[in-house]
C-alpha positions in Angstrom: 148.4 52.6 106.6 147.8 49.3 104.9 144.5 47.6 105.4 143.1 49.6 108.2 139.3 49.1 108.8 136.6 49.7 111.2 136.6 47.1 113.9 133.5 48.3 115.9 131.1 51.2 116.2 129.7 52.5 119.5 126.7 54.8 120.2 125.9 56.1 123.7 122.4 57.5 123.6 122.7 58.9 127.2 126.0 60.4 128.1 128.0 58.4 130.7 125.6 55.4 130.3 126.5 52.1 128.6 125.6 52.2 125.0 125.1 49.9 122.0 127.4 48.6 119.3 125.6 48.6 115.9 127.0 47.3 112.7 126.5 50.7 111.1 125.6 54.2 112.0 124.5 57.4 110.2 127.0 60.2 110.5 125.4 63.6 111.3 127.3 66.9 111.4 127.4 66.8 115.3 128.1 63.0 115.6 126.7 59.6 115.1 122.9 59.5 114.9 121.6 59.2 118.4 124.9 59.5 120.2 124.9 61.5 123.4 121.7 63.4 122.7 120.7 62.8 126.3 122.5 63.7 129.5 122.0 64.1 133.2 122.3 67.4 135.1 122.3 68.2 138.8 120.1 70.7 140.6 122.5 73.5 139.5 122.3 72.6 135.8 125.8 71.1 135.7 126.2 68.0 133.5 126.7 64.8 135.6 129.1 62.1 134.2 131.1 59.2 135.4 133.7 61.7 136.6 131.4 62.4 139.6 129.3 59.3 139.5 131.2 56.2 138.4 128.1 54.1 139.1 126.7 55.4 135.8 128.8 52.8 134.1 126.3 50.2 135.4 123.3 51.9 133.7 122.4 51.2 130.1 120.6 53.1 127.4 119.2 51.6 124.2 118.0 53.8 121.4 114.4 53.7 120.3 112.7 54.7 117.1 112.0 58.4 117.1 114.9 59.3 119.4 113.6 57.9 122.7 115.6 55.6 125.0 115.0 52.6 127.1 116.9 52.8 130.4 118.0 49.9 132.5 120.1 49.5 135.6 120.6 47.0 138.5 117.8 47.1 141.0 115.3 49.1 138.9 112.6 48.2 136.4 113.5 49.3 132.9 112.0 52.7 131.8 111.1 53.9 128.3 111.6 57.6 127.9 110.1 59.5 125.0 111.6 62.6 123.4 110.1 65.6 125.2 108.4 68.3 123.3 110.7 71.3 123.0 108.3 73.7 124.7 110.4 74.3 127.7 114.2 74.4 128.0 116.5 74.5 131.0 119.9 76.2 131.2 122.8 73.8 131.5 126.5 73.9 132.1 128.4 71.4 129.9 132.1 71.7 130.9 131.8 75.4 131.2 129.7 76.0 128.1 126.2 77.3 128.6 123.7 75.1 126.7 119.9 74.8 126.6 118.3 71.4 126.9 114.7 70.0 127.1 113.9 68.1 130.3 112.4 64.6 130.1 109.2 63.6 131.9 109.2 63.5 135.7 109.4 59.7 135.9 112.7 59.8 134.1 114.2 62.2 136.6 112.9 60.0 139.4 114.3 56.8 137.9 117.8 58.3 137.4 117.8 60.0 140.8 116.8 56.7 142.5 119.6 54.9 140.7 122.2 57.4 141.8 120.8 58.3 145.2 121.2 61.9 144.2 118.9 64.5 142.6 119.4 64.6 138.9 117.4 65.4 135.8 117.5 63.7 132.4 117.7 66.3 129.5 117.5 66.0 125.8 119.3 68.0 123.1 116.5 69.0 120.7 118.4 70.8 118.1 122.1 69.9 117.9 122.5 72.1 114.8 122.3 75.2 117.1 122.6 74.3 120.7 126.3 73.8 121.3 129.3 74.9 119.3 132.6 73.0 119.1 135.5 74.6 121.0 136.1 77.7 118.9 139.9 77.3 119.3 139.6 74.1 117.2 136.4 74.6 115.2 135.5 75.7 111.8 132.5 78.1 111.5 129.2 76.5 112.3 130.5 73.2 113.7 128.4 71.9 116.6 128.4 68.9 118.9 126.0 66.8 120.9 126.6 66.3 124.7 129.8 64.5 123.8 132.8 65.7 125.8 134.0 68.1 123.1 133.9 66.8 119.5 131.4 64.9 117.4 133.3 61.6 117.3 136.1 59.9 119.1 138.2 57.3 117.2 140.7 54.9 118.8 142.9 52.1 117.4 143.5 48.5 118.6 147.2 48.9 118.0 147.4 51.8 120.4 145.5 49.9 123.0 147.8 47.0 122.7 150.8 49.3 123.0 149.3 51.0 126.1 148.6 47.6 127.7 152.2 46.6 127.1 153.4 49.7 128.9 150.9 49.0 131.8 152.2 45.5 132.1 155.7 46.9 132.7 154.6 49.3 135.4 153.7 49.2 139.1 149.9 48.6 138.4 150.4 45.7 136.0 147.7 43.8 137.9 145.1 46.2 136.6 145.7 45.3 132.9 145.1 44.5 130.3 142.4 47.2 129.9 139.5 46.8 127.4 138.7 49.5 124.9 135.4 50.4 126.6 137.5 52.3 129.2 137.9 55.0 126.5 134.2 55.1 125.3 135.0 55.6 121.6 132.6 55.9 118.8 134.8 54.1 116.2 137.5 51.6 116.8 140.0 51.0 114.0 142.1 47.8 113.4 145.2 47.5 111.2 147.1 50.7 112.0 150.5 51.2 113.6 150.5 52.1 117.3 149.7 55.8 117.9 149.2 56.4 114.1 146.1 58.4 114.9 148.1 61.1 116.7 149.2 62.4 113.3 145.9 62.2 111.4 144.5 65.5 110.2 142.0 64.2 107.7 140.7 60.7 107.2 138.0 58.8 105.3 136.0 56.1 106.9 134.2 54.4 104.1 132.3 57.1 102.3 132.6 59.7 105.0 135.4 62.3 105.3 136.5 63.7 108.7 139.0 66.2 109.9 140.9 65.4 113.1 141.4 68.7 115.1 143.4 67.3 118.0 144.2 64.1 120.0 141.9 63.3 122.9 143.0 64.3 126.4 141.8 61.7 128.9 140.3 62.0 132.4 139.4 59.9 135.4 136.6 58.1 133.6 139.2 55.9 131.9 140.1 54.5 135.4 136.6 53.2 135.9 135.9 49.6 135.2 132.8 49.8 133.0 131.5 46.4 134.2 131.8 47.1 138.0 132.2 50.9 138.3 135.3 50.3 140.5 138.1 52.7 140.0 141.8 52.0 139.7 145.0 53.9 138.8 145.3 52.8 135.2 145.5 53.9 132.4 146.2 57.5 133.7 149.3 56.5 135.6 150.9 55.0 132.5 149.6 57.7 130.2 151.1 60.3 132.5 154.5 58.6 132.1 154.4 58.0 128.4 151.7 60.1 126.7 151.7 63.5 128.3 151.6 66.4 125.8 151.0 70.0 126.9 149.7 68.9 130.2 147.2 66.5 128.7 147.2 62.6 128.8 146.5 61.5 125.2 144.7 58.5 123.9 142.5 58.5 120.7 141.7 61.2 118.2 138.8 63.6 118.0 136.9 63.8 114.7 134.6 66.3 113.0 132.6 65.1 109.9 133.2 67.0 106.7 130.6 65.0 104.7 127.4 63.0 105.4 127.1 59.3 105.0 127.1 56.1 106.9 130.0 54.3 108.6 130.0 50.5 108.8 132.0 47.8 110.5 134.6 46.6 108.0 134.8 50.0 106.2 138.3 50.9 105.0 140.0 53.7 106.8 142.2 55.9 104.7 144.5 58.7 105.8 144.0 61.7 103.5 146.3 64.2 105.3 
């Protein structure tokens, strides 16, 4: 693969909110430290994401020491949210999986509800080692995940984004491109590969950390949401449907599950092991 290396790292403390881009991140069994340990749920306990609320792209969450978060959004004063005590849990539905979460303080629910104009609650995953298993069809025994869509990490490559943007430029919605990588909300972005090389990875090393790659990532309507404005378009799903449809899924990026602990850093070499 030549001189492939980590171009950037992204952590989203609250699922569907804007995150941060640290120079390094600790890899835990269920994902990058602090990534998607918080999420919103509606009154029925169903997880709320940019699928239903594209406006969430405008809200930001910064991680704090101890696992808390600082929330900010247009029109609202920033709010600091501490990790709640795990005395009470609420049942949740995360893409069809039943999960228990710990509700934040009432002011966090009120802040998030005011921003969206809809009743929601902010919930914390207190024990990611036990709360939510990875899809058993693709998991090894004991593998768990945070509130991420399905797997502990998502990796994307700059070469594949360039290739996708070239295809968009040839299509009927060329005016929507080129798209930035934040449309895909990855954890790790890799430079120096061939386009679509990640499709074929089954095991890789990022610096000192080894990962298995269970399956490429199927993409949803969130990718059509401009992360700076929350406005939706047609791309990249229109182009992915024409060029990247596999088994009914529109593919971009690769899911990862850590096989060893460690820290990943910007500039780390990326090696394909299998």
